[in-house]
C-alpha positions in Angstrom: -21.2 -16.0 47.5 -23.7 -18.9 46.0 -22.1 -22.4 45.4 -21.9 -21.8 41.7 -19.8 -18.8 42.5 -17.8 -20.6 44.8 -17.1 -23.5 42.3 -15.7 -20.7 40.0 -13.6 -19.3 42.3 -11.9 -22.7 43.0 -10.9 -22.9 39.5 -7.2 -22.8 38.9 -5.7 -19.3 37.5 -6.4 -19.3 33.6 -3.2 -19.7 31.5 -3.6 -18.1 27.7 -1.4 -18.0 25.1 -3.0 -15.3 22.6 -1.6 -16.6 19.3 -0.2 -20.0 18.2 0.0 -21.1 14.4 1.1 -25.0 14.5 0.4 -27.5 12.1 -2.1 -29.2 14.4 -2.4 -32.9 15.1 -3.3 -35.1 18.0 0.3 -34.8 19.5 0.4 -31.0 19.4 -2.9 -30.9 21.0 -1.8 -33.1 23.7 1.2 -30.7 24.3 -1.4 -28.0 25.0 -3.4 -29.8 27.2 -0.4 -31.4 29.2 0.9 -27.7 29.2 -2.2 -26.9 31.5 -3.2 -24.4 29.3 -7.0 -22.9 29.6 -7.2 -21.4 26.1 -4.9 -20.9 22.9 -5.9 -18.5 20.0 -5.0 -20.4 16.9 -4.6 -18.9 13.6 -6.6 -20.8 10.9 -6.0 -18.0 7.8 -3.5 -15.9 6.4 -4.5 -15.1 2.7 -7.5 -17.2 2.7 -10.7 -16.2 1.1 -14.2 -16.7 2.4 -14.3 -20.4 0.8 -11.0 -21.5 1.9 -11.7 -20.0 5.6 -15.0 -21.8 5.8 -12.9 -24.9 5.0 -10.5 -24.4 7.6 -13.5 -23.7 10.0 -14.8 -27.0 8.9 -11.7 -28.7 9.5 -11.6 -27.4 13.1 -15.2 -28.7 13.7 -13.7 -31.9 13.0 -10.9 -31.6 15.4 -13.2 -30.8 18.1 -15.3 -33.8 17.6 -12.3 -36.0 17.2 -10.4 -34.6 20.0 -13.2 -33.6 22.3 -11.4 -35.4 25.3 -8.9 -32.6 25.2 -10.0 -29.4 23.4 -13.3 -27.4 23.1 -14.2 -24.6 20.8 -14.4 -20.8 22.5 -16.9 -19.2 20.6 -18.8 -17.3 23.4 -17.5 -15.7 26.8 -18.9 -18.7 28.9 -16.7 -21.0 26.8 -13.7 -19.8 28.4 -14.9 -20.8 32.1 -16.1 -24.2 30.7 -12.9 -25.0 29.6 -11.3 -24.5 32.8 -14.0 -26.3 34.6 -13.8 -29.2 32.3 -9.8 -29.2 32.2 -9.9 -29.0 28.4 -7.9 -26.5 26.1 -10.4 -23.7 25.0 -9.5 -22.7 21.2 -10.2 -19.4 19.9 -10.0 -19.4 16.3 -8.8 -16.4 14.3 -7.7 -14.9 11.1 -4.3 -13.1 10.6 -6.2 -11.1 7.7 -9.3 -9.7 6.9 -9.4 -11.7 3.7 -12.1 -14.1 4.9 -14.7 -11.4 4.7 -13.5 -10.3 1.0 -15.4 -7.0 0.1 -18.5 -7.9 1.6 -19.5 -6.9 5.2 -22.2 -9.1 5.7 -19.6 -11.9 5.9 -18.2 -10.4 9.2 -21.4 -11.9 11.0 -21.3 -15.1 8.5 -17.9 -15.9 9.9 -18.6 -15.1 13.6 -21.4 -17.2 13.5 -19.5 -19.9 12.0 -16.6 -19.8 14.7 -14.2 -17.1 13.8 -13.8 -15.3 16.7 -10.6 -12.8 16.1 -9.8 -11.1 12.7 -6.7 -8.9 12.2 -7.3 -5.7 10.1 -4.2 -6.4 7.7 -1.3 -8.7 7.4 1.9 -6.6 6.7 0.4 -5.3 3.6 -2.2 -3.2 2.2 -5.8 -4.7 2.7 -9.3 -3.2 2.0 -9.6 -2.0 5.7 -6.1 -0.4 6.4 -2.5 -0.6 5.7 0.0 -3.1 7.0 3.4 -2.4 8.8 5.5 -3.1 5.8 3.7 -0.5 3.4 5.6 2.7 2.6 2.5 4.9 2.8 -0.1 4.2 5.9 -3.2 5.9 4.9 -5.1 4.7 8.0 -8.3 2.8 8.1 -10.6 3.0 4.9 -14.1 3.8 4.7 -14.9 0.3 4.2 -12.6 -0.5 7.3 -14.7 2.0 9.5 -17.6 0.0 8.6 -16.1 -3.3 9.3 -14.7 -2.3 12.7 -18.0 -1.1 13.7 -19.8 -4.6 12.6 -16.9 -6.3 14.3 -17.9 -4.6 17.4 -21.4 -5.5 17.2 -21.1 -9.2 16.9 -18.3 -9.7 19.2 -15.3 -10.3 16.8 -12.0 -9.3 18.4 -10.1 -6.6 16.2 -6.4 -7.7 16.3 -4.0 -5.2 14.9 -0.7 -7.3 15.2 0.5 -6.7 11.6 -1.1 -3.3 10.9 0.8 -0.1 10.2 1.3 2.8 12.9 -1.5 5.2 11.6 -4.0 2.3 10.9 -3.5 1.1 14.5 -3.9 4.3 16.0 -7.2 5.0 13.8 -8.6 1.5 14.9 -8.0 2.0 18.5 -9.9 5.5 18.3 -12.6 4.3 16.0 -13.4 1.0 18.0 -16.0 1.3 20.6 -14.5 -1.6 22.5 -11.0 -2.6 23.5 -8.8 -4.0 20.5 -5.9 -6.2 20.6 -2.3 -6.6 19.5 -2.2 -10.3 20.2 1.5 -10.9 19.2 4.3 -8.1 19.0 6.7 -6.4 20.9 7.7 -2.9 22.0 10.0 -0.8 19.6 12.0 0.0 22.4 13.5 -3.5 22.5 13.6 -4.2 19.1 12.9 -1.4 16.7 11.5 -3.2 13.6 8.1 -2.5 11.5 6.4 -5.4 13.2 6.9 -4.3 16.7 5.1 -1.5 18.2 5.8 2.2 19.3 5.2 3.7 22.6 2.5 5.9 20.9 0.5 2.8 20.1 1.3 0.7 23.4 0.2 4.1 25.4 -3.0 4.4 23.3 -3.9 0.7 23.4 -3.4 0.8 27.1 -5.8 3.9 27.8 -8.4 2.3 25.6 -8.3 -1.0 27.6 -6.9 -3.0 25.0 -4.1 -5.7 25.4 -0.7 -6.4 24.0 0.7 -10.3 23.7 4.3 -10.4 23.8 5.6 -12.5 20.9 8.4 -15.2 21.3 9.2 -15.5 17.4 12.5 -15.1 17.1 12.3 -12.2 14.5 10.6 -10.2 17.0 13.1 -10.4 19.9 16.1 -8.1 20.4 18.7 -10.8 19.9 16.5 -13.5 17.9 16.9 -17.0 19.2 19.8 -16.0 21.4 17.5 -13.6 23.5 17.9 -14.4 27.0 14.8 -15.2 29.3 16.3 -12.4 31.5 16.1 -9.9 28.7 12.5 -11.2 27.8 11.7 -10.7 31.5 13.0 -7.0 31.5 11.0 -6.3 28.3 7.8 -7.4 30.1 8.9 -5.1 33.2 9.4 -2.1 31.0 6.4 -2.6 29.2 4.4 -2.9 32.5 5.7 0.5 33.5 4.4 2.0 30.3 1.0 0.0 29.9 0.2 -1.3 33.3 0.3 -4.9 34.5 -3.4 -5.5 33.6 -2.8 -4.7 29.8 -0.1 -7.3 29.0 -0.1 -11.1 28.3 1.4 -13.6 26.1 0.8 -14.2 22.4 4.0 -16.3 21.9 3.5 -16.8 18.0 4.7 -20.3 18.5 4.9 -22.1 15.1 5.4 -25.8 15.2 5.6 -28.5 12.4 5.9 -26.3 9.4 8.5 -25.9 6.8 9.9 -23.1 4.7 6.9 -23.3 2.0 4.7 -22.0 4.7 6.8 -19.0 5.4 6.9 -18.4 1.5 3.0 -18.4 1.7 2.9 -16.3 4.8 5.1 -13.5 3.2 3.9 -13.8 -0.4 0.5 -15.2 -0.7 -1.0 -14.6 -4.1 0.1 -10.7 -4.1 4.0 -11.3 -5.4 5.4 -13.2 -8.1 8.5 -14.7 -6.4 11.3 -16.4 -8.9 11.0 -20.5 -8.6 14.4 -20.7 -7.6 13.7 -18.1 -4.4 10.6 -20.1 -3.6 12.6 -23.6 -4.0 15.4 -22.1 -1.5 12.8 -20.9 1.2 10.9 -24.1 0.9 14.1 -26.0 1.7 14.9 -23.8 4.7 13.8 -24.9 8.3 11.7 -22.7 10.3 13.3 -20.0 12.4 14.7 -21.6 15.5 13.1 -20.6 18.9 14.7 -19.4 22.0 15.7 -22.4 23.9 13.9 -21.5 27.0 10.6 -21.2 24.9 10.0 -24.0 22.1 6.9 -25.8 23.2 3.6 -24.9 25.3 5.0 -26.3 28.5 7.5 -23.5 28.4 4.6 -21.0 29.5 5.3 -22.3 33.1 9.3 -21.3 32.3 8.1 -17.9 31.3 5.8 -17.7 35.0 9.0 -18.6 36.9 11.2 -16.0 35.1 8.8 -13.2 35.8 8.6 -14.5 39.5 12.3 -14.2 39.7 12.2 -10.8 37.8 10.3 -9.4 40.8 6.5 -9.7 39.9 4.2 -10.8 42.4 2.2 -13.9 42.3 -1.0 -12.0 41.3 0.8 -10.1 38.8 2.2 -13.3 37.1 -1.4 -14.9 37.0 -2.4 -11.8 35.4 0.0 -11.9 32.6 0.1 -15.5 32.2 -3.7 -15.7 31.3 -5.9 -13.7 33.5 -5.7 -10.5 31.6 -6.6 -12.2 28.5 -9.4 -14.1 30.2 -11.0 -10.7 31.1 -10.2 -9.3 27.8 -11.7 -12.3 25.8 -15.0 -12.7 28.0 -15.8 -9.1 27.2 -14.6 -8.9 23.7 -16.4 -12.4 22.4 -19.8 -10.8 23.8 -22.0 -9.3 21.3 -23.5 -6.1 21.8 -27.3 -6.0 22.7 
């Protein structure tokens, strides 16, 4: 081992959250840094088209300049280890829909070059690429979708299937030449809702080298905000038996600093006319409560302790809390030759 390799080996184990959507400010970025996160995958788009997505990327460029003491962009594989070495939080930017590329395949590379590293095939509804998990009919990946997946593979943009329908997910796993991710969802065997994933999908994902990130969003948990940490740890253990410890991680879907109007935008975008009275009522609602044991980035360490208490070994806990995502992103963000 040379000196450089020895230095890398001395780095603390990575801790990565594969999905957060917060109303970012200095205080929340400091929370990430204080919690010791190596990296976080941050959502910048739900329904935004190309122009809006570019504005979001520009806003993040400004954050990277103004808060360079605690965060840095992760655009290429080497940026993850740089973040660890510099003790800054690496930020991986992603879209929860394929709307940033509109109907133009060339925008995949444009967005990747601009800093978008992860893109979902769809967000709940039908997209030009495939069907969302709440569609009545899932016809799978479209002809355009096949071309887009191929281009995402080429440029090193990670394919995310978190909100996709069953057939669309299975198609994408089979069609992609590189492992794909479900960054934030849970197994249907603990909570059978459309957003969670079947054993068939999880098995195919694991066999293809993909990754599942466990969600802490209350709607994805069996008992909502009342779900116990022991119940969560048991879900992780059962999924590890199904998929293998090396194919699982955390994608908390932690959303901080938003009100009900943001939920309205996420659910409805531009595609549905909602009566003003309903919109006003939704905007007045608070964000769904988190489990008391996971309400801030610092609670990643609470999860690690719970997994240890459940019986996972130290190396397994390190893998679940970030090592597996580190391996996945190092490979997934690398453009093909």
